C-alpha positions as CSV (number, residue, x, y, z in Angstrom):
1,X,117.9,84.3,93.7
2,X,116.6,87.7,92.7
3,X,118.7,90.8,92.5
4,X,118.7,94.3,94.1
5,X,115.9,95.2,91.7
6,X,113.4,93.1,93.7
7,X,113.4,95.3,96.9
8,X,113.6,98.4,94.8
9,X,110.5,97.4,92.9
10,X,108.5,97.1,96.2
11,X,110.0,100.4,97.5
12,X,109.1,102.5,94.5
13,X,105.6,102.3,93.1
14,X,106.6,103.6,89.7
15,X,109.2,100.9,89.2
16,X,106.7,98.1,90.3
17,X,104.1,99.4,87.9
18,X,106.6,99.6,85.1
19,X,107.7,96.0,85.6
20,X,104.1,94.8,85.9
21,X,103.0,96.6,82.7
22,X,106.0,95.4,80.8
23,X,105.5,91.8,81.8
24,X,101.8,92.1,80.8
25,X,102.7,93.0,77.3
26,X,103.2,89.3,76.5
27,X,99.5,88.7,76.7
28,X,98.4,92.0,75.1
29,X,98.8,94.5,78.0
30,X,97.8,95.1,81.6
31,X,94.1,95.3,81.0
32,X,93.9,92.0,79.2
33,X,96.2,90.4,81.7
34,X,93.9,91.5,84.6
35,X,90.8,90.0,82.8
36,X,92.3,86.7,81.8
37,X,91.2,84.8,84.9
38,X,87.6,86.2,84.7
39,X,86.9,84.8,81.2
40,X,83.8,82.7,81.0
41,X,82.5,83.8,84.4
42,X,79.1,85.6,84.7
43,X,79.9,88.7,86.7
44,X,77.2,90.9,88.2
45,X,77.3,94.2,90.1
46,X,75.9,92.7,93.3
47,X,78.8,90.1,93.6
48,X,81.1,90.2,96.6
49,X,84.6,90.0,95.2
50,X,87.9,89.6,97.0
51,X,91.2,90.6,95.4
52,X,93.6,88.4,97.3
53,X,97.2,89.6,97.8
54,X,96.0,92.8,96.1
55,X,99.3,94.7,96.3
56,X,98.7,98.4,95.5
57,X,95.4,97.6,93.7
58,X,96.6,97.0,90.1
59,X,93.9,94.3,89.6
60,X,91.4,95.8,92.1
61,X,90.9,98.8,89.9
62,X,89.6,96.5,87.1
63,X,87.4,94.5,89.4
64,X,85.5,97.6,90.6
65,X,84.3,98.0,87.0
66,X,82.3,94.8,87.4
67,X,81.1,94.8,91.0
68,X,80.0,97.3,93.6
69,X,81.4,95.3,96.5
70,X,85.1,94.7,96.1
71,X,87.5,94.0,98.9
72,X,91.3,93.9,98.6
73,X,93.5,92.0,101.1
74,X,97.2,92.3,101.5
75,X,99.7,91.7,104.3
76,X,101.8,94.8,103.6
77,X,100.6,98.0,105.3
78,X,102.4,100.1,102.6
79,X,100.6,98.2,99.8
80,X,97.2,98.6,101.6
81,X,97.8,102.4,101.9
82,X,98.7,102.6,98.2
83,X,95.7,100.6,97.2
84,X,93.3,102.8,99.2
85,X,94.7,105.8,97.4
86,X,94.6,104.1,94.0
87,X,91.2,102.5,94.2
88,X,89.0,104.5,96.7
89,X,85.9,102.6,95.4
90,X,87.1,99.4,97.1
91,X,87.5,98.3,100.7
92,X,90.9,97.2,101.8
93,X,91.9,94.9,104.7
94,X,95.4,94.3,106.1
95,X,96.0,90.6,106.8
96,X,97.7,87.4,105.9
97,X,96.2,85.4,103.0
98,X,96.8,82.1,104.9
99,X,94.8,83.4,107.9
100,X,92.3,85.9,106.5
101,X,90.5,88.2,109.0
102,X,87.3,87.6,107.0
103,X,84.1,85.7,107.8
104,X,83.2,82.3,106.4
105,X,81.2,82.3,103.2
106,X,81.6,86.1,102.6
107,X,82.5,86.2,98.9
108,X,81.1,85.1,95.5
109,X,84.6,85.3,93.9
110,X,88.2,85.2,95.2
111,X,90.7,86.4,92.6
112,X,94.5,86.4,92.9
113,X,96.8,87.7,90.3
114,X,100.6,86.9,90.1
115,X,100.8,86.3,93.9
116,X,100.9,82.6,94.5
117,X,104.5,82.3,93.1
118,X,105.6,84.4,96.1
119,X,104.4,81.7,98.6
120,X,106.1,78.7,100.0
121,X,104.3,75.4,99.3
122,X,102.8,75.1,102.7
123,X,101.6,78.8,102.6
124,X,100.0,78.3,99.3
125,X,98.1,75.2,100.4
126,X,96.9,77.2,103.5
127,X,95.8,80.1,101.2
128,X,93.8,77.7,99.1
129,X,92.0,76.3,102.2
130,X,91.3,79.9,103.4
131,X,90.0,80.8,100.0
132,X,87.6,77.9,100.1
133,X,86.5,79.0,103.6
134,X,85.7,82.6,102.7
135,X,83.8,81.7,99.6
136,X,80.1,81.1,99.5
137,X,78.9,77.7,98.3
138,X,79.0,77.9,94.5
139,X,81.7,80.6,94.8
140,X,84.6,80.8,92.3
141,X,88.3,81.0,92.9
142,X,90.4,82.3,90.1
143,X,94.1,82.8,89.7
144,X,96.7,83.8,87.1
145,X,100.4,83.1,87.6
146,X,103.5,81.6,86.1
147,X,103.7,78.2,84.5
148,X,106.4,76.1,82.9
149,X,106.6,77.3,79.3
150,X,105.5,74.8,76.6
151,X,107.1,76.9,73.8
152,X,110.9,77.0,74.3
153,X,111.0,80.5,72.8
154,X,109.4,81.9,76.0
155,X,111.9,80.2,78.4
156,X,114.7,82.8,78.2
157,X,112.4,85.8,78.9
158,X,110.7,84.1,81.8
159,X,114.1,82.9,83.3
160,X,115.6,86.3,83.2
161,X,112.5,87.8,84.8
162,X,112.5,85.3,87.6
163,X,116.2,85.7,88.1
164,X,116.0,89.5,88.4
165,X,112.8,89.9,90.4
166,X,111.7,86.6,92.0
167,X,112.9,84.1,94.6
168,X,113.1,80.3,94.7
169,X,109.3,80.1,95.4
170,X,108.6,81.3,91.8
171,X,110.8,78.5,90.4
172,X,109.0,76.0,92.7
173,X,105.6,77.0,91.3
174,X,106.7,75.9,87.9
175,X,107.1,72.4,89.2
176,X,103.8,72.5,91.3
177,X,100.5,70.8,90.5
178,X,98.4,73.7,91.5
179,X,95.2,72.0,90.2
180,X,95.9,69.1,92.5
181,X,96.5,71.4,95.5
182,X,93.2,73.2,94.8
183,X,91.4,69.9,94.6
184,X,92.9,68.9,98.0
185,X,91.4,72.1,99.4
186,X,88.0,71.1,98.2
187,X,87.6,72.9,94.9
188,X,86.2,71.4,91.7
189,X,88.9,72.4,89.1
190,X,89.5,71.9,85.5
191,X,93.0,71.9,83.9
192,X,94.6,75.3,83.6
193,X,94.3,77.5,80.5
194,X,97.7,78.5,79.2
195,X,98.9,81.7,77.6
196,X,102.1,83.2,76.4
197,X,103.6,80.0,75.1
198,X,102.5,78.2,78.3
199,X,104.4,80.6,80.6
200,X,101.2,81.8,82.2
201,X,98.4,79.7,83.6
202,X,94.8,80.6,84.5
203,X,92.9,78.4,86.9
204,X,89.3,78.6,87.9
205,X,87.9,76.5,90.8
206,X,84.4,76.2,92.2
207,X,83.4,75.6,95.8
208,X,80.7,73.0,95.5
209,X,77.2,74.3,96.5
């Protein structure tokens, strides 16, 4: 699956940003998309935040508006360099999300945006366990990603997007009980909040104090 556009989108920053901003229009734009998973959470400037699988810092640049201590983590050296240039206010670390080079109980909030669909099932489960590990007791995990649409009107657009830019792992996510996986990792999790006809899900989980 996916087409030649997928590697091009990672090679050229302008193309990746254009794709991301266009996709975010279905929920009202990039800024609103980046804030969806933070709704209802009391955010303070002294919080330690982790932008997990941060890419080139698209979401990180919104997180620094809330907190003075924001860290972005990504496995791609190119993405980390881009993120450092795009969001100099944040700290960035190169590393795998399923084996984070970060200390236990370091963060108040771990946020991941449109990244879990890139992971194989066993990777995603390992990432959830690692997120639990690096969170402080009472810390919050948040994610926004694809979901099987409930409104059939949204199916064609999502299917075309996944076919052009994603791999089989994105299709697998549509069939995955993410809430169940997070509960297996130790989180207390409610059912997801759905947007864009059900094609996007927002999940918030708490590491018990």
